[in-house]
C-alpha positions in Angstrom: 0.0 0.0 0.0 1.2 3.5 -0.9 1.8 5.5 2.2 -0.9 8.2 2.9 -1.7 10.5 5.9 -4.7 8.3 6.7 -2.8 5.0 6.6 -4.1 3.8 10.0 -7.7 4.5 9.1 -7.4 2.5 5.9 -5.9 -0.5 7.7 -9.0 -0.5 9.9 -11.5 0.2 7.1 -10.3 -2.5 4.7 -11.4 -5.5 6.7 -14.7 -3.9 7.6 -15.5 -3.1 4.0 -14.5 -6.6 2.9 -16.6 -8.2 5.6 -19.7 -6.2 4.6 -19.1 -6.9 0.9 -18.8 -10.7 1.5 -21.9 -10.7 3.7 -23.8 -8.9 0.8 -22.7 -11.6 -1.6 -23.2 -14.6 0.7 -26.5 -13.5 2.3 -25.1 -12.7 5.8 -22.5 -13.8 8.2 -23.6 -17.5 8.0 -24.4 -17.4 4.3 -23.1 -19.7 1.6 -22.1 -19.9 -2.1 -24.4 -22.5 -3.5 -22.7 -22.7 -6.9 -19.3 -23.3 -5.3 -20.8 -26.3 -3.6 -20.7 -28.0 -7.0 -16.9 -28.2 -6.6 -15.3 -30.9 -4.4 -14.6 -29.5 -0.9 -10.9 -30.4 -1.0 -10.3 -29.4 -4.6 -7.4 -27.0 -5.1 -6.9 -24.6 -8.0 -4.5 -22.0 -9.5 -5.9 -18.7 -10.7 -4.4 -16.1 -13.0 -5.7 -12.5 -12.9 -5.1 -10.4 -16.0 -6.2 -6.9 -17.1 -7.9 -6.6 -20.5 -6.9 -2.9 -20.8 -4.2 -0.4 -19.9 -4.7 0.7 -16.3 -3.2 2.0 -13.1 -3.5 -0.7 -10.4 -5.1 0.1 -7.1 -6.8 -2.1 -4.5 -4.4 -4.9 -3.9 -5.0 -4.9 -0.1 -8.7 -5.1 -0.6 -8.3 -8.0 -3.1 -6.0 -9.9 -0.7 -8.3 -9.3 2.3 -11.3 -10.9 0.5 -9.5 -14.2 -0.1 -7.7 -14.3 3.2 -11.0 -13.7 5.0 -12.4 -16.8 3.3 -9.2 -18.9 3.6 -6.0 -17.6 5.2 -4.1 -20.4 3.3 -4.8 -19.0 -0.1 -1.5 -17.9 -1.6 -1.4 -14.7 -3.8 1.6 -13.7 -5.8 1.5 -10.2 -7.2 3.5 -9.0 -10.2 2.7 -5.3 -9.7 2.0 -2.8 -6.9 -0.6 -0.2 -6.3 0.2 2.8 -8.5 1.9 0.7 -11.2 0.9 1.3 -14.8 0.0 -2.0 -16.6 -0.8 -2.8 -20.2 -3.7 -4.8 -21.6 -3.2 -8.6 -21.1 -0.6 -8.2 -18.4 -0.7 -10.8 -15.6 -1.4 -9.0 -12.4 -1.2 -11.9 -9.9 -1.6 -15.6 -9.4 -3.7 -17.4 -6.7 -3.2 -20.9 -5.3 -5.5 -22.6 -2.9 -8.9 -24.1 -2.2 -11.0 -23.9 -5.4 -14.3 -23.3 -3.6 -12.9 -20.3 -1.6 -11.3 -18.8 -4.7 -14.5 -19.0 -6.7 -16.5 -17.6 -3.8 -14.2 -14.6 -3.4 -13.6 -13.9 -7.1 -16.3 -11.3 -7.8 -16.1 -9.4 -4.5 -12.3 -9.2 -4.8 -12.4 -8.0 -8.4 -15.2 -5.5 -7.6 -12.8 -3.7 -5.2 -9.8 -4.0 -7.6 -11.6 -2.9 -10.8 -13.4 0.0 -9.1 -10.3 1.4 -7.3 -8.1 0.8 -10.4 -10.7 2.6 -12.5 -10.5 5.6 -10.1 -6.7 5.6 -10.2 -6.7 5.2 -14.0 -9.0 8.1 -14.5 -6.9 10.2 -12.1 -3.7 9.4 -14.0 -5.2 10.6 -17.2 -6.0 14.0 -15.6 -2.7 14.2 -13.8 -0.8 13.7 -17.0 -2.3 16.9 -18.4 -0.8 18.9 -15.5 2.7 17.5 -16.0 5.3 20.3 -16.0 3.0 22.7 -14.1 3.0 23.6 -10.4 -0.8 23.1 -10.3 -2.1 20.2 -8.2 -5.0 17.9 -9.0 -7.5 17.5 -6.2 -10.5 15.1 -5.7 -13.8 16.0 -4.1 -16.4 14.4 -1.7 -18.3 13.1 -4.7 -17.4 9.5 -3.9 -19.1 6.1 -3.7 -20.9 5.9 -0.3 -18.8 3.9 2.2 -15.8 4.0 -0.1 -14.6 7.5 0.6 -11.1 6.7 1.9 -10.7 3.9 -0.6 -11.4 6.2 -3.5 -9.2 9.0 -2.1 -6.4 6.4 -1.8 -7.0 5.5 -5.4 -6.7 9.1 -6.4 -3.4 9.3 -4.6 -2.2 6.2 -6.5 -3.2 7.8 -9.8 -1.1 10.9 -9.1 -3.7 13.2 -7.7 -4.0 14.7 -4.2 -6.8 14.7 -1.7 -9.0 17.7 -0.9 -10.6 17.5 2.6 -11.5 13.9 3.6 -15.0 15.0 4.9 -16.9 17.6 6.7 -14.6 17.4 9.8 -11.1 18.3 8.6 -11.5 21.6 6.7 -14.0 24.4 6.3 -15.5 24.9 2.9 -17.7 27.9 3.1 -20.2 28.0 0.2 -23.1 30.2 -0.8 -25.6 28.9 1.7 -23.1 29.1 4.5 -22.5 32.7 3.6 -26.2 33.5 3.5 -26.8 31.8 6.9 -23.7 33.5 8.5 -24.6 36.9 7.2 -21.4 37.5 5.1 -18.1 36.0 4.0 -16.3 38.0 6.7 -18.7 36.8 9.5 -18.4 33.2 8.3 -14.6 33.2 8.2 -14.4 34.9 11.6 -16.7 32.3 13.2 -14.7 29.5 11.6 -11.5 31.0 13.2 -13.2 31.2 16.6 -14.5 27.7 16.5 -11.5 25.9 15.1 -8.4 28.1 14.8 -6.3 25.2 13.7 -8.4 24.1 10.7 -8.0 25.3 7.2 -10.6 27.8 5.9 -11.7 27.7 2.3 -14.3 30.0 0.7 -16.1 29.4 -2.5 -16.7 32.5 -4.6 -18.7 33.2 -7.7 -17.8 36.9 -8.4 -14.8 39.2 -8.1 -16.6 41.1 -5.3 -16.8 37.9 -3.3 -13.1 37.2 -4.1 -12.2 40.6 -2.6 -14.3 39.9 0.5 -12.7 36.4 1.0 -9.2 37.9 0.7 -10.1 40.7 3.1 -11.4 38.1 5.5 -8.1 36.2 5.4 -9.3 32.9 3.9 -6.6 30.3 3.5 -7.9 28.9 0.2 -10.3 30.5 -2.2 -12.3 28.4 -4.7 -13.1 30.1 -8.0 -16.4 28.4 -8.9 -17.2 28.2 -12.6 -15.0 31.1 -13.6 -14.1 31.5 -17.2 -10.4 31.1 -18.2 -10.0 34.8 -18.5 -11.7 35.5 -15.2 -9.5 32.9 -13.5 -6.4 34.8 -14.8 -7.9 38.0 -13.4 -8.7 36.3 -10.1 -5.1 35.1 -9.8 -3.8 38.6 -10.5 -6.1 40.1 -7.9 -4.8 37.6 -5.3 -1.2 38.3 -6.1 -1.4 42.0 -5.4 -3.7 41.8 -2.3 -2.2 42.4 1.1 -3.3 38.9 2.1 -2.7 36.3 -0.5 -4.5 32.9 -0.5 -4.1 29.7 -2.4 -6.4 29.6 -5.4 -8.5 26.6 -6.4 -10.5 26.3 -9.7 -13.6 24.2 -9.8 -16.6 23.6 -11.9 -17.0 22.2 -15.5 -13.4 20.9 -15.6 -12.6 18.4 -18.3 -9.5 16.8 -19.8 -9.7 19.2 -22.6 -9.8 22.3 -20.4 -7.5 21.1 -17.6 -4.2 22.5 -19.0 -5.7 25.9 -19.9 -7.0 26.2 -16.4 -3.6 25.3 -14.9 -1.9 27.9 -17.1 -4.0 30.7 -15.5 -1.8 30.3 -12.4 -4.2 28.6 -10.0 -2.7 26.4 -7.3 -5.3 23.6 -7.4 -7.9 22.2 -9.7 -10.6 20.0 -8.1 -12.4 17.5 -10.3 -15.4 15.5 -9.2 -15.1 13.2 -12.2 -12.0 11.5 -10.6 -14.3 9.6 -8.2 -17.7 10.1 -9.8 -17.3 9.5 -13.6 -15.3 6.3 -13.4 -15.3 3.2 -15.5 -14.2 0.0 -13.8 -11.1 -1.6 -15.3 -11.9 -4.8 -17.2 -10.3 -7.7 -15.4 -10.4 -11.5 -15.9 -9.6 -14.3 -13.4 -9.2 -17.7 -15.0 -8.8 -20.9 -12.9 -6.9 -24.1 -13.6 -8.0 -27.0 -11.6 
């Protein structure tokens, strides 16, 4: 596993996620795989996992945890690591052990691996567009429910970086927060009073709001759905202000527009598509009995 700031949380979450996924497939904690019962109980098998397309691998620990939950004696030999780029038809790993258990775990293990590899692969495509710039690619909270940390880890494997993990580790003051608080200044002041050690970000939609967020001393300012020209202007306004903030661009970002946005001088670009508009990687596991 690639090292991340939330390593300990992942180590705890993986077995919990795997347990729930297996229960879903088997019909509960005491459930069964009726089709696997067609195979002799003591039959052993060797399995070969390949990818049918180019991809960035992610989710090995989830894959391993599925099979080791079903049978700790199943042996898995990997020929790649999380974050590695693989080509279509590459062999990713081999499994050896009880045939029933391998067949039972096959789909659950591949669901984790194909989904997280899909997230990492999508991220890598976006990250490649920013190569040579100082701009950093960020994810969002638009993740699959109950797979927040897993997908954020996949973004990390694909070359992106993580925005806030959730609602607890950073302020992101948006339009409705501003309306409820009374103004950007009041919202930022309240945030500083409540949690002085937590980063404060303000989303703005106009240059007037940008000025207010800078005057209020926000740490990060998100330019929401600004045009490319307006982003350049926003960056310039920030550079000459007495209080400078880091600038994030967000809204209607695509692979085609990513480089142009980075060239405006923004520090970050956040992209919901990294975790929302993903296509699972096509994998195949073939057994030899």
